[in-house]
PQR file with spaces between the fields and no chain letter, atoms N, CA, C, O and H, PARSE charges and radii, in Angstrom:
ATOM       1  N    MET     1     -53.295 -113.696  -76.405 -0.4000 1.5000
ATOM       2  CA   MET     1     -53.456 -112.447  -77.100 -0.0000 2.0000
ATOM       3  C    MET     1     -54.820 -111.865  -76.734  0.5500 1.7000
ATOM       4  O    MET     1     -55.828 -112.571  -76.728 -0.5500 1.4000
ATOM       5  N    ALA     2     -54.837 -110.596  -76.437 -0.4000 1.5000
ATOM       6  CA   ALA     2     -56.075 -109.939  -76.038 -0.0000 2.0000
ATOM       7  C    ALA     2     -56.919 -109.608  -77.271  0.5500 1.7000
ATOM       8  O    ALA     2     -56.406 -109.230  -78.324 -0.5500 1.4000
ATOM       9  H    ALA     2     -54.018 -110.022  -76.442  0.4000 1.0000
ATOM      10  N    THR     3     -58.233 -109.765  -77.095 -0.4000 1.5000
ATOM      11  CA   THR     3     -59.129 -109.428  -78.208 -0.0000 2.0000
ATOM      12  C    THR     3     -59.693 -108.027  -77.991  0.5500 1.7000
ATOM      13  O    THR     3     -59.872 -107.584  -76.856 -0.5500 1.4000
ATOM      14  H    THR     3     -58.650 -110.072  -76.239  0.4000 1.0000
ATOM      15  N    LYS     4     -59.966 -107.347  -79.079 -0.4000 1.5000
ATOM      16  CA   LYS     4     -60.531 -106.002  -78.982 -0.0000 2.0000
ATOM      17  C    LYS     4     -62.035 -106.102  -78.791  0.5500 1.7000
ATOM      18  O    LYS     4     -62.707 -106.900  -79.445 -0.5500 1.4000
ATOM      19  H    LYS     4     -59.821 -107.706  -80.001  0.4000 1.0000
ATOM      20  N    LYS     5     -62.548 -105.287  -77.890 -0.4000 1.5000
ATOM      21  CA   LYS     5     -63.984 -105.240  -77.682 -0.0000 2.0000
ATOM      22  C    LYS     5     -64.592 -104.236  -78.645  0.5500 1.7000
ATOM      23  O    LYS     5     -64.041 -103.159  -78.869 -0.5500 1.4000
ATOM      24  H    LYS     5     -62.002 -104.639  -77.359  0.4000 1.0000
ATOM      25  N    LYS     6     -65.719 -104.596  -79.206 -0.4000 1.5000
ATOM      26  CA   LYS     6     -66.420 -103.685  -80.102 -0.0000 2.0000
ATOM      27  C    LYS     6     -67.289 -102.765  -79.257  0.5500 1.7000
ATOM      28  O    LYS     6     -68.045 -103.218  -78.397 -0.5500 1.4000
ATOM      29  H    LYS     6     -66.167 -105.471  -79.024  0.4000 1.0000
ATOM      30  N    THR     7     -67.174 -101.497  -79.508 -0.4000 1.5000
ATOM      31  CA   THR     7     -68.004 -100.536  -78.798 -0.0000 2.0000
ATOM      32  C    THR     7     -69.156 -100.133  -79.705  0.5500 1.7000
ATOM      33  O    THR     7     -68.971  -99.843  -80.888 -0.5500 1.4000
ATOM      34  H    THR     7     -66.561 -101.129  -80.206  0.4000 1.0000
ATOM      35  N    ALA     8     -70.317 -100.122  -79.135 -0.4000 1.5000
ATOM      36  CA   ALA     8     -71.508  -99.740  -79.891 -0.0000 2.0000
ATOM      37  C    ALA     8     -71.559  -98.226  -80.002  0.5500 1.7000
ATOM      38  O    ALA     8     -71.495  -97.519  -78.996 -0.5500 1.4000
ATOM      39  H    ALA     8     -70.466 -100.357  -78.175  0.4000 1.0000
ATOM      40  N    SER     9     -71.674  -97.739  -81.211 -0.4000 1.5000
ATOM      41  CA   SER     9     -71.765  -96.295  -81.388 -0.0000 2.0000
ATOM      42  C    SER     9     -73.209  -95.854  -81.150  0.5500 1.7000
ATOM      43  O    SER     9     -74.149  -96.506  -81.604 -0.5500 1.4000
ATOM      44  H    SER     9     -71.726  -98.313  -82.028  0.4000 1.0000
ATOM      45  N    THR    10     -73.369  -94.771  -80.453 -0.4000 1.5000
ATOM      46  CA   THR    10     -74.706  -94.271  -80.171 -0.0000 2.0000
ATOM      47  C    THR    10     -75.186  -93.465  -81.373  0.5500 1.7000
ATOM      48  O    THR    10     -74.426  -92.674  -81.931 -0.5500 1.4000
ATOM      49  H    THR    10     -72.605  -94.241  -80.084  0.4000 1.0000
ATOM      50  N    PRO    11     -76.435  -93.657  -81.773 -0.5600 1.5000
ATOM      51  CA   PRO    11     -76.944  -92.906  -82.917  0.2800 2.0000
ATOM      52  C    PRO    11     -77.119  -91.429  -82.561  0.5500 1.7000
ATOM      53  O    PRO    11     -77.351  -91.074  -81.405 -0.5500 1.4000
ATOM      54  N    ALA    12     -77.003  -90.593  -83.566 -0.4000 1.5000
ATOM      55  CA   ALA    12     -77.171  -89.158  -83.351 -0.0000 2.0000
ATOM      56  C    ALA    12     -78.622  -88.875  -82.961  0.5500 1.7000
ATOM      57  O    ALA    12     -79.531  -89.519  -83.485 -0.5500 1.4000
ATOM      58  H    ALA    12     -76.814  -90.881  -84.505  0.4000 1.0000
ATOM      59  N    PRO    13     -78.856  -87.932  -82.059 -0.5600 1.5000
ATOM      60  CA   PRO    13     -80.225  -87.615  -81.665  0.2800 2.0000
ATOM      61  C    PRO    13     -81.021  -87.074  -82.848  0.5500 1.7000
ATOM      62  O    PRO    13     -80.510  -86.309  -83.666 -0.5500 1.4000
ATOM      63  N    VAL    14     -82.274  -87.484  -82.918 -0.4000 1.5000
ATOM      64  CA   VAL    14     -83.154  -87.081  -84.005 -0.0000 2.0000
ATOM      65  C    VAL    14     -84.079  -85.983  -83.502  0.5500 1.7000
ATOM      66  O    VAL    14     -84.625  -86.077  -82.403 -0.5500 1.4000
ATOM      67  H    VAL    14     -82.690  -88.105  -82.254  0.4000 1.0000
ATOM      68  N    GLU    15     -84.252  -84.950  -84.304 -0.4000 1.5000
ATOM      69  CA   GLU    15     -85.121  -83.834  -83.929 -0.0000 2.0000
ATOM      70  C    GLU    15     -86.570  -84.294  -83.857  0.5500 1.7000
ATOM      71  O    GLU    15     -87.031  -85.050  -84.712 -0.5500 1.4000
ATOM      72  H    GLU    15     -83.809  -84.874  -85.197  0.4000 1.0000
ATOM      73  N    CYS    16     -87.285  -83.837  -82.836 -0.4000 1.5000
ATOM      74  CA   CYS    16     -88.690  -84.193  -82.646 -0.0000 2.0000
ATOM      75  C    CYS    16     -89.529  -83.603  -83.776  0.5500 1.7000
ATOM      76  O    CYS    16     -89.336  -82.448  -84.157 -0.5500 1.4000
ATOM      77  H    CYS    16     -86.910  -83.223  -82.141  0.4000 1.0000
ATOM      78  N    GLY    17     -90.450  -84.387  -84.307 -0.4000 1.5000
ATOM      79  CA   GLY    17     -91.292  -83.934  -85.405 -0.0000 2.0000
ATOM      80  C    GLY    17     -92.438  -83.042  -84.969  0.5500 1.7000
ATOM      81  O    GLY    17     -92.936  -82.242  -85.762 -0.5500 1.4000
ATOM      82  H    GLY    17     -90.606  -85.325  -83.997  0.4000 1.0000
ATOM      83  N    GLU    18     -92.861  -83.167  -83.729 -0.4000 1.5000
ATOM      84  CA   GLU    18     -93.984  -82.370  -83.237 -0.0000 2.0000
ATOM      85  C    GLU    18     -93.589  -80.924  -82.965  0.5500 1.7000
ATOM      86  O    GLU    18     -94.296  -80.002  -83.372 -0.5500 1.4000
ATOM      87  H    GLU    18     -92.456  -83.816  -83.085  0.4000 1.0000
ATOM      88  N    CYS    19     -92.465  -80.717  -82.279 -0.4000 1.5000
ATOM      89  CA   CYS    19     -92.058  -79.368  -81.872 -0.0000 2.0000
ATOM      90  C    CYS    19     -90.885  -78.842  -82.697  0.5500 1.7000
ATOM      91  O    CYS    19     -90.453  -77.707  -82.496 -0.5500 1.4000
ATOM      92  H    CYS    19     -91.891  -81.466  -81.948  0.4000 1.0000
ATOM      93  N    HIS    20     -90.368  -79.646  -83.617 -0.4000 1.5000
ATOM      94  CA   HIS    20     -89.240  -79.278  -84.484 -0.0000 2.0000
ATOM      95  C    HIS    20     -87.996  -78.915  -83.681  0.5500 1.7000
ATOM      96  O    HIS    20     -87.248  -78.011  -84.056 -0.5500 1.4000
ATOM      97  H    HIS    20     -90.719  -80.568  -83.781  0.4000 1.0000
ATOM      98  N    GLY    21     -87.779  -79.621  -82.581 -0.4000 1.5000
ATOM      99  CA   GLY    21     -86.563  -79.471  -81.800 -0.0000 2.0000
ATOM     100  C    GLY    21     -86.587  -78.405  -80.723  0.5500 1.7000
ATOM     101  O    GLY    21     -85.603  -78.265  -79.997 -0.5500 1.4000
ATOM     102  H    GLY    21     -88.386  -80.355  -82.277  0.4000 1.0000
ATOM     103  N    SER    22     -87.673  -77.642  -80.586 -0.4000 1.5000
ATOM     104  CA   SER    22     -87.706  -76.576  -79.584 -0.0000 2.0000
ATOM     105  C    SER    22     -88.180  -77.070  -78.221  0.5500 1.7000
ATOM     106  O    SER    22     -87.809  -76.491  -77.200 -0.5500 1.4000
ATOM     107  H    SER    22     -88.472  -77.756  -81.176  0.4000 1.0000
ATOM     108  N    GLY    23     -88.989  -78.126  -78.183 -0.4000 1.5000
ATOM     109  CA   GLY    23     -89.524  -78.632  -76.920 -0.0000 2.0000
ATOM     110  C    GLY    23     -90.786  -77.926  -76.477  0.5500 1.7000
ATOM     111  O    GLY    23     -91.366  -78.278  -75.450 -0.5500 1.4000
ATOM     112  H    GLY    23     -89.290  -78.596  -79.012  0.4000 1.0000
ATOM     113  N    ILE    24     -91.223  -76.928  -77.244 -0.4000 1.5000
ATOM     114  CA   ILE    24     -92.400  -76.140  -76.887 -0.0000 2.0000
ATOM     115  C    ILE    24     -93.393  -76.165  -78.044  0.5500 1.7000
ATOM     116  O    ILE    24     -93.012  -76.001  -79.203 -0.5500 1.4000
ATOM     117  H    ILE    24     -90.752  -76.643  -78.079  0.4000 1.0000
ATOM     118  N    VAL    25     -94.672  -76.371  -77.719 -0.4000 1.5000
ATOM     119  CA   VAL    25     -95.737  -76.369  -78.720 -0.0000 2.0000
ATOM     120  C    VAL    25     -96.826  -75.386  -78.297  0.5500 1.7000
ATOM     121  O    VAL    25     -97.013  -75.157  -77.102 -0.5500 1.4000
ATOM     122  H    VAL    25     -94.981  -76.504  -76.777  0.4000 1.0000
ATOM     123  N    PRO    26     -97.552  -74.796  -79.261 -0.5600 1.5000
ATOM     124  CA   PRO    26     -98.646  -73.900  -78.892  0.2800 2.0000
ATOM     125  C    PRO    26     -99.853  -74.693  -78.395  0.5500 1.7000
ATOM     126  O    PRO    26    -100.202  -75.726  -78.966 -0.5500 1.4000
ATOM     127  N    VAL    27    -100.483  -74.208  -77.335 -0.4000 1.5000
ATOM     128  CA   VAL    27    -101.658  -74.842  -76.752 -0.0000 2.0000
ATOM     129  C    VAL    27    -102.805  -73.831  -76.789  0.5500 1.7000
ATOM     130  O    VAL    27    -102.650  -72.697  -76.334 -0.5500 1.4000
ATOM     131  H    VAL    27    -100.200  -73.368  -76.872  0.4000 1.0000
ATOM     132  N    THR    28    -103.948  -74.237  -77.325 -0.4000 1.5000
ATOM     133  CA   THR    28    -105.093  -73.352  -77.422 -0.0000 2.0000
ATOM     134  C    THR    28    -105.743  -73.174  -76.054  0.5500 1.7000
ATOM     135  O    THR    28    -105.974  -74.150  -75.341 -0.5500 1.4000
ATOM     136  H    THR    28    -104.074  -75.157  -77.695  0.4000 1.0000
ATOM     137  N    VAL    29    -106.038  -71.926  -75.689 -0.4000 1.5000
ATOM     138  CA   VAL    29    -106.691  -71.614  -74.422 -0.0000 2.0000
ATOM     139  C    VAL    29    -108.165  -71.359  -74.708  0.5500 1.7000
ATOM     140  O    VAL    29    -108.498  -70.522  -75.548 -0.5500 1.4000
ATOM     141  H    VAL    29    -105.851  -71.132  -76.268  0.4000 1.0000
ATOM     142  N    ARG    30    -109.052  -72.075  -74.015 -0.4000 1.5000
ATOM     143  CA   ARG    30    -110.492  -71.922  -74.189 -0.0000 2.0000
ATOM     144  C    ARG    30    -111.110  -71.442  -72.885  0.5500 1.7000
ATOM     145  O    ARG    30    -110.725  -71.887  -71.804 -0.5500 1.4000
ATOM     146  H    ARG    30    -108.782  -72.754  -73.333  0.4000 1.0000
ATOM     147  N    VAL    31    -112.074  -70.527  -72.994 -0.4000 1.5000
ATOM     148  CA   VAL    31    -112.712  -69.965  -71.801 -0.0000 2.0000
ATOM     149  C    VAL    31    -114.220  -69.963  -71.962  0.5500 1.7000
ATOM     150  O    VAL    31    -114.740  -70.043  -73.075 -0.5500 1.4000
ATOM     151  H    VAL    31    -112.387  -70.166  -73.872  0.4000 1.0000
ATOM     152  N    GLY    32    -114.913  -69.870  -70.844 -0.4000 1.5000
ATOM     153  CA   GLY    32    -116.365  -69.730  -70.846 -0.0000 2.0000
ATOM     154  C    GLY    32    -117.112  -71.039  -70.968  0.5500 1.7000
ATOM     155  O    GLY    32    -116.524  -72.101  -71.169 -0.5500 1.4000
ATOM     156  H    GLY    32    -114.490  -69.805  -69.940  0.4000 1.0000
ATOM     157  N    ARG    33    -118.428  -70.935  -70.841 -0.4000 1.5000
ATOM     158  CA   ARG    33    -119.267  -72.126  -70.924 -0.0000 2.0000
ATOM     159  C    ARG    33    -119.318  -72.692  -72.328  0.5500 1.7000
ATOM     160  O    ARG    33    -119.440  -73.904  -72.505 -0.5500 1.4000
ATOM     161  H    ARG    33    -118.906  -70.072  -70.678  0.4000 1.0000
ATOM     162  N    LYS    34    -119.226  -71.827  -73.329 -0.4000 1.5000
ATOM     163  CA   LYS    34    -119.257  -72.291  -74.719 -0.0000 2.0000
ATOM     164  C    LYS    34    -117.871  -72.649  -75.238  0.5500 1.7000
ATOM     165  O    LYS    34    -117.710  -73.018  -76.401 -0.5500 1.4000
ATOM     166  H    LYS    34    -119.127  -70.843  -73.185  0.4000 1.0000
ATOM     167  N    ARG    35    -116.868  -72.537  -74.362 -0.4000 1.5000
ATOM     168  CA   ARG    35    -115.491  -72.926  -74.667 -0.0000 2.0000
ATOM     169  C    ARG    35    -114.954  -72.211  -75.899  0.5500 1.7000
ATOM     170  O    ARG    35    -114.387  -72.837  -76.794 -0.5500 1.4000
ATOM     171  H    ARG    35    -116.999  -72.237  -73.417  0.4000 1.0000
ATOM     172  N    ARG    36    -115.140  -70.877  -75.938 -0.4000 1.5000
ATOM     173  CA   ARG    36    -114.634  -70.115  -77.070 -0.0000 2.0000
ATOM     174  C    ARG    36    -113.115  -69.969  -76.951  0.5500 1.7000
ATOM     175  O    ARG    36    -112.562  -70.002  -75.852 -0.5500 1.4000
ATOM     176  H    ARG    36    -115.601  -70.368  -75.210  0.4000 1.0000
ATOM     177  N    VAL    37    -112.463  -69.810  -78.081 -0.4000 1.5000
ATOM     178  CA   VAL    37    -111.007  -69.709  -78.116 -0.0000 2.0000
ATOM     179  C    VAL    37    -110.596  -68.303  -77.692  0.5500 1.7000
ATOM     180  O    VAL    37    -111.064  -67.318  -78.262 -0.5500 1.4000
ATOM     181  H    VAL    37    -112.912  -69.783  -78.974  0.4000 1.0000
ATOM     182  N    ALA    38    -109.726  -68.212  -76.698 -0.4000 1.5000
ATOM     183  CA   ALA    38    -109.264  -66.926  -76.192 -0.0000 2.0000
ATOM     184  C    ALA    38    -107.838  -66.619  -76.647  0.5500 1.7000
ATOM     185  O    ALA    38    -107.405  -65.470  -76.552 -0.5500 1.4000
ATOM     186  H    ALA    38    -109.345  -69.013  -76.235  0.4000 1.0000
ATOM     187  N    GLY    39    -107.114  -67.595  -77.128 -0.4000 1.5000
ATOM     188  CA   GLY    39    -105.737  -67.375  -77.569 -0.0000 2.0000
ATOM     189  C    GLY    39    -104.916  -68.638  -77.454  0.5500 1.7000
ATOM     190  O    GLY    39    -105.454  -69.743  -77.380 -0.5500 1.4000
ATOM     191  H    GLY    39    -107.466  -68.528  -77.205  0.4000 1.0000
ATOM     192  N    GLN    40    -103.595  -68.461  -77.439 -0.4000 1.5000
ATOM     193  CA   GLN    40    -102.688  -69.593  -77.315 -0.0000 2.0000
ATOM     194  C    GLN    40    -101.602  -69.271  -76.294  0.5500 1.7000
ATOM     195  O    GLN    40    -101.278  -68.109  -76.049 -0.5500 1.4000
ATOM     196  H    GLN    40    -103.159  -67.564  -77.499  0.4000 1.0000
ATOM     197  N    GLN    41    -101.059  -70.315  -75.715 -0.4000 1.5000
ATOM     198  CA   GLN    41     -99.925  -70.171  -74.813 -0.0000 2.0000
ATOM     199  C    GLN    41     -98.937  -71.290  -75.104  0.5500 1.7000
ATOM     200  O    GLN    41     -99.282  -72.261  -75.777 -0.5500 1.4000
ATOM     201  H    GLN    41    -101.322  -71.258  -75.914  0.4000 1.0000
ATOM     202  N    ASP    42     -97.725  -71.165  -74.607 -0.4000 1.5000
ATOM     203  CA   ASP    42     -96.707  -72.187  -74.825 -0.0000 2.0000
ATOM     204  C    ASP    42     -96.924  -73.347  -73.863  0.5500 1.7000
ATOM     205  O    ASP    42     -97.285  -73.154  -72.702 -0.5500 1.4000
ATOM     206  H    ASP    42     -97.445  -70.376  -74.060  0.4000 1.0000
ATOM     207  N    GLY    43     -96.697  -74.559  -74.371 -0.4000 1.5000
ATOM     208  CA   GLY    43     -96.801  -75.756  -73.551 -0.0000 2.0000
ATOM     209  C    GLY    43     -95.668  -76.709  -73.867  0.5500 1.7000
ATOM     210  O    GLY    43     -95.029  -76.585  -74.912 -0.5500 1.4000
ATOM     211  H    GLY    43     -96.403  -74.716  -75.314  0.4000 1.0000
ATOM     212  N    VAL    44     -95.409  -77.653  -72.987 -0.4000 1.5000
ATOM     213  CA   VAL    44     -94.354  -78.646  -73.172 -0.0000 2.0000
ATOM     214  C    VAL    44     -94.817  -79.682  -74.189  0.5500 1.7000
ATOM     215  O    VAL    44     -95.955  -80.150  -74.142 -0.5500 1.4000
ATOM     216  H    VAL    44     -95.928  -77.754  -72.138  0.4000 1.0000
ATOM     217  N    CYS    45     -93.931  -80.029  -75.098 -0.4000 1.5000
ATOM     218  CA   CYS    45     -94.227  -81.045  -76.101 -0.0000 2.0000
ATOM     219  C    CYS    45     -94.344  -82.406  -75.413  0.5500 1.7000
ATOM     220  O    CYS    45     -93.426  -82.823  -74.707 -0.5500 1.4000
ATOM     221  H    CYS    45     -93.007  -79.649  -75.136  0.4000 1.0000
ATOM     222  N    LEU    46     -95.457  -83.094  -75.611 -0.4000 1.5000
ATOM     223  CA   LEU    46     -95.653  -84.386  -74.962 -0.0000 2.0000
ATOM     224  C    LEU    46     -94.986  -85.537  -75.715  0.5500 1.7000
ATOM     225  O    LEU    46     -94.815  -86.623  -75.162 -0.5500 1.4000
ATOM     226  H    LEU    46     -96.203  -82.756  -76.184  0.4000 1.0000
ATOM     227  N    ALA    47     -94.614  -85.306  -76.960 -0.4000 1.5000
ATOM     228  CA   ALA    47     -93.933  -86.345  -77.726 -0.0000 2.0000
ATOM     229  C    ALA    47     -92.502  -86.546  -77.249  0.5500 1.7000
ATOM     230  O    ALA    47     -92.017  -87.677  -77.196 -0.5500 1.4000
ATOM     231  H    ALA    47     -94.752  -84.424  -77.410  0.4000 1.0000
ATOM     232  N    CYS    48     -91.819  -85.450  -76.899 -0.4000 1.5000
ATOM     233  CA   CYS    48     -90.418  -85.554  -76.474 -0.0000 2.0000
ATOM     234  C    CYS    48     -90.213  -85.096  -75.036  0.5500 1.7000
ATOM     235  O    CYS    48     -89.089  -85.126  -74.534 -0.5500 1.4000
ATOM     236  H    CYS    48     -92.213  -84.531  -76.942  0.4000 1.0000
ATOM     237  N    LEU    49     -91.279  -84.675  -74.368 -0.4000 1.5000
ATOM     238  CA   LEU    49     -91.256  -84.193  -72.985 -0.0000 2.0000
ATOM     239  C    LEU    49     -90.314  -83.001  -72.799  0.5500 1.7000
ATOM     240  O    LEU    49     -89.650  -82.870  -71.771 -0.5500 1.4000
ATOM     241  H    LEU    49     -92.192  -84.651  -74.776  0.4000 1.0000
ATOM     242  N    GLY    50     -90.272  -82.141  -73.813 -0.4000 1.5000
ATOM     243  CA   GLY    50     -89.522  -80.906  -73.714 -0.0000 2.0000
ATOM     244  C    GLY    50     -88.056  -80.983  -74.052  0.5500 1.7000
ATOM     245  O    GLY    50     -87.363  -79.969  -73.961 -0.5500 1.4000
ATOM     246  H    GLY    50     -90.812  -82.247  -74.648  0.4000 1.0000
ATOM     247  N    THR    51     -87.545  -82.145  -74.439 -0.4000 1.5000
ATOM     248  CA   THR    51     -86.124  -82.264  -74.732 -0.0000 2.0000
ATOM     249  C    THR    51     -85.788  -81.830  -76.149  0.5500 1.7000
ATOM     250  O    THR    51     -84.661  -81.412  -76.413 -0.5500 1.4000
ATOM     251  H    THR    51     -88.107  -82.968  -74.513  0.4000 1.0000
ATOM     252  N    GLY    52     -86.749  -81.922  -77.070 -0.4000 1.5000
ATOM     253  CA   GLY    52     -86.498  -81.563  -78.465 -0.0000 2.0000
ATOM     254  C    GLY    52     -85.940  -82.701  -79.296  0.5500 1.7000
ATOM     255  O    GLY    52     -85.688  -82.533  -80.489 -0.5500 1.4000
ATOM     256  H    GLY    52     -87.665  -82.262  -76.855  0.4000 1.0000
ATOM     257  N    GLN    53     -85.742  -83.860  -78.680 -0.4000 1.5000
ATOM     258  CA   GLN    53     -85.176  -85.007  -79.391 -0.0000 2.0000
ATOM     259  C    GLN    53     -86.134  -86.178  -79.295  0.5500 1.7000
ATOM     260  O    GLN    53     -86.605  -86.519  -78.209 -0.5500 1.4000
ATOM     261  H    GLN    53     -85.947  -83.997  -77.711  0.4000 1.0000
ATOM     262  N    SER    54     -86.423  -86.794  -80.435 -0.4000 1.5000
ATOM     263  CA   SER    54     -87.269  -87.986  -80.405 -0.0000 2.0000
ATOM     264  C    SER    54     -86.407  -89.193  -80.116  0.5500 1.7000
ATOM     265  O    SER    54     -85.194  -89.163  -80.320 -0.5500 1.4000
ATOM     266  H    SER    54     -86.041  -86.517  -81.317  0.4000 1.0000
ATOM     267  N    GLU    55     -87.027  -90.250  -79.645 -0.4000 1.5000
ATOM     268  CA   GLU    55     -86.266  -91.428  -79.239 -0.0000 2.0000
ATOM     269  C    GLU    55     -86.030  -92.412  -80.364  0.5500 1.7000
ATOM     270  O    GLU    55     -85.207  -93.317  -80.231 -0.5500 1.4000
ATOM     271  H    GLU    55     -88.013  -90.275  -79.479  0.4000 1.0000
ATOM     272  N    GLY    56     -86.716  -92.257  -81.435 -0.4000 1.5000
ATOM     273  CA   GLY    56     -86.495  -93.274  -82.451 -0.0000 2.0000
ATOM     274  C    GLY    56     -86.865  -92.897  -83.773  0.5500 1.7000
ATOM     275  O    GLY    56     -86.718  -93.687  -84.705 -0.5500 1.4000
ATOM     276  H    GLY    56     -87.386  -91.522  -81.543  0.4000 1.0000
């Protein structure tokens, strides 16, 4: 008699806490010798590497 193999269910992806699932975070732009703040630009989230899903 054949036995049934158990298949491991994959957990649902969890939203990244740093970027809230968008994969993009604001990065402060600094200019000049005194490093004054000039504004912000979009950057890739380093916690999830732009995927929007955390690993654990």
